[in-house]
Structure formats: structure tokens, C-alpha cells
N, C-alpha and C positions, 0 to 999 in steps of 0.2 A: 327437493333437489334443484339446483340452478341449471337452467338450460344452457346450451352452447352459446346462444345469442346473448344471454345475460352475462356470461363469463367474458365474452369477447367485447362487450360494451363497457366493461370496467376500465378505468384508466390504469396505466402502468404503475402509477404511484401506489395503488391499492395493494399491489403484490410486493412492494419493496418495504421492508420493515424499518426503514430509516425515516426519522422525523425531520432532522436537520443536522448540519455539520457546523459546529461553532468552535472557533479557536483551535482548530485541528482535532476536535473531539467529535466522534460520531455519536449522536443521540438517537436511540431507537424509540419506537412508538410506545414501548412499555416503560420508558424512562431510564433504562440502563444506558451505560456509556461504553464506548470502545475507543482505544487508541490503536493506530496501525503503524507498525514499524517495518521499514524495508531493511532486509538483512543481506549481507554479502555471502558469497559461497566460499568454500575452501576445497582445494583439490585433495581429497582424502587419500586417493589411490597413489598419489605421488609421494606421500609422506612415508617415513621409515616406520617400522613396526613400533618402535618406542614412541614416536610422535603420535601414531594412531591410537595407541593405548592411552596416551596422555589426553588426547581430545575426547575419547570416550569417557574417561574418568571424570574430566571436568564437566562434560555434558550430563553425566549421571548425577554429579553433585548439584548442578544447576536445577535439574528436575526435582531432586529431593529437597531443595531449598525453597521451591515455589509452593506456597500454600493456597494458590488460586489457580483456576483453569486458564490455559492459553490455547490459542489456535494457531497452528503452523500451516500456512497456505502457500502452495507452489503453483505458479501460473506459467504455463507454456504457451507461447504465441509465436507466430511467424515473424521473422525479423524483416523490418523494412530497410532494404539496402539502397533505396533511391537517394537519400541524402549523401551517401558516400559516392555514388555515381555522379551526382551533381557537383560534388567537390572536385572530383577528378576532372570533370569536364571544364570547370573553371580554371583549374591549374594548367590545362593545355594552352590556354591563351597566353600564359606567361613563359612558356617554354621557348627558348631561343634556338634549340637544336631540333631539326626536323626528325632526326632519329628518335629523340625522346618523345616527340609528339606521336609518332607511329607506334612506339612501344606502349605508350599510355593508352592509346585507342585500343590496341590489341588486348591490353590488360582489362580495360572496361568491358570489351566484348566477352572475355573469358568469365568475368564476374557475372555478367548478365546471363550467360548460358548456364553457368553453375547454379545460380539461384532459381532459374526456370526449371531445371531438371531435378534439383534436390531442394526439398523444403528445409531451409535453415531456420531453426527454432531458437528462441531465446527464453531462458528461464528466469523468473523473478521469484524471490523468496520473501514472504511477509509473515510477521508475527502479530496476531491480534490480541491485545490485552484488554480484558473486560473489567468493568466495575458496575455494580448494581447498588444504588442507594437503598437503605433499609426501609425507607418510607416512600412509596410512590403513589401519587394520586393522578389518575388520568384526566380529571376534569380541571379546567382552567389552564394555568401555566404548567410548565414542566415539573416544577417542584411545589405546586400549590398544595395547600392542605397542611403544610409544615408549621404554619403559624396560625394561631387562633384569632378569632375576631375579624371584623370587616375592615379593610384598609383601602385607601384610594389607589389608583393605578400606579402612580409614581412610587409610592411606598412599597407596594407589592412587587413592582419590577426591581426595586433596589434590593429587597430581601431575596428575590429569586436570583439576582446576580451574585449576591454574597454566597448563597447556597451552592450555586453552580461553581464558583471559585473554590469552595471548600471541597466539593466532590472532585473537581479537576485536580486539586492538590493530592487527594488520596489516590486517584488514578495515576498521577505522575510518579508517586512513590512506587507503584507496581511496575511502571515503565522502567524506572531506574534499576529495580531488582533484575528485570529481564535483560536490560542493556549490560549490566555488570556481569551477569552470569554468562551471557553469550560472548562477551569480550574475553573471558578466561578460556573460551574454546577457540579463540582466534576469529570470531565472527563479528564484523562491524555492523552496527545498526544505525539507521537514521529515521527519526520520527517524521511521519508525513504531516504536512500542513494542510490547511483547509482546501486550497486549490488542488493540491496533489491528491488528496483523498477523493475529491469530486471527480478528478480525471481517472483515478483508480477504479471507482465504481462505474464510471461511464464505459470504460474499456471492458469491465467485467460483464456488464449487461449488453455490450455490443461486441460479441466475440469475432465478428467479421473484420474488425479493424486491425490492420497490421501494427506490429509493435516496433517502436524505436528502441535502441539500446538504452539501458538504464545507467545513469551516471551517478555513482555513489559519492563523488566529490562535490556534487551540487553545482558544478560549472556546466555551462552550455557547450 
């Protein structure tokens, strides 16, 4: 049994099952792959009974049409209101009316007091789509062992790249199925890129970091 000293001395990477993130694809240490989709929310309670039944029916059809497992992940984090406060502070400089300046400052104080007394949370919805290659060899490269015989590094890297592209294409087919199924339910999805996935996992493993609003439009 490992002692506490031995456990504490291990680097954080040993406890994270991720090997690398390549072209927006998460590659795990066992060779399997994951795509991460950011999903929008719908206000189900405000819909009519007929609309609610339609959403449930479409979601049921979506689940029945998927022949692979997916993971739906909901992340709740405290909303970082400081960028909004800074924006209001900058706007004050351009106000020509003293009354508007006073009202803007009072509004900023109200927002600060509100966020200090009440934890305003933001929820983000993610769908994780998996794909596991049928042949996985831990030794050598990610997809080593798929080709027989000895090859030089350049040739091996080229074959590994082609194999990765093939697996990526198969994973993308699953992503398309999920995207189309959720679209029928009124849910928009956006596939995360490499930098977005890295940021996603950084925030996941650093829960003390406050969260900024998520922009589904892709604009800053």
C-alpha cells in the first residue's frame, strides 16, 4: 500500500487520464478519444404543454437513435461579474449628464452588493462523445502496433497521422449524430477546439476559479 508521502509526491499528471489534446480531440492514456460539445439550454418551464411534449418526444427519439454511450456534464460555477462592472465604470467617463453618472454609480453599487450577498451561479452544459479504436497498443506511439514490420520514424509518424485522421473522422460522425439529434430538441451545440478544451479542463481541476459567461455565438 502506498503511503501518504508517496501519494503526495506524485505529479498531478499521474491522476489525470488525458495523454494529449490534438485538433480539438481529447486523447486518453488508454488510446480512446473524446470530443466535447458545449450545449445551449432551453427554458422548458416556459413552454406550453404541447411544446414540452414535443421536446420530450424528440429527446427520446435522440436517445433511441444513439448506438454509443455519451456523457452529459453540467458545470455550476460562480459568475464573475467584474468585467461587467469594469464596463460600466468605463461608460461613466463618456456620460455628459451628471445625473446619468450618479445613477450609473448607484447601479454599480447595487450590483456589487447583490453579488456579495447572493452567490450568482452560471451553468454550462457539455456533451462528451467517446470513440475507442478497436486496436490499442500502449507502447510506442498512440496507434503503434497497427502496422507490421519495422519502419523509420518519418514513415511511422505518417502512418500514425493517417490512422488518427481515420479515427477522428469516425468520431466526427458520432458528433454529427449528437448535434443533429439535439438540434431537433431545440438545443444548439458547439464543438470545443483545442484551446477551449484545455481551458475547460483547467477550470474543471481548479474549482476555485470564478466563471465568466459562456458565449455560444463565438464572439468576445
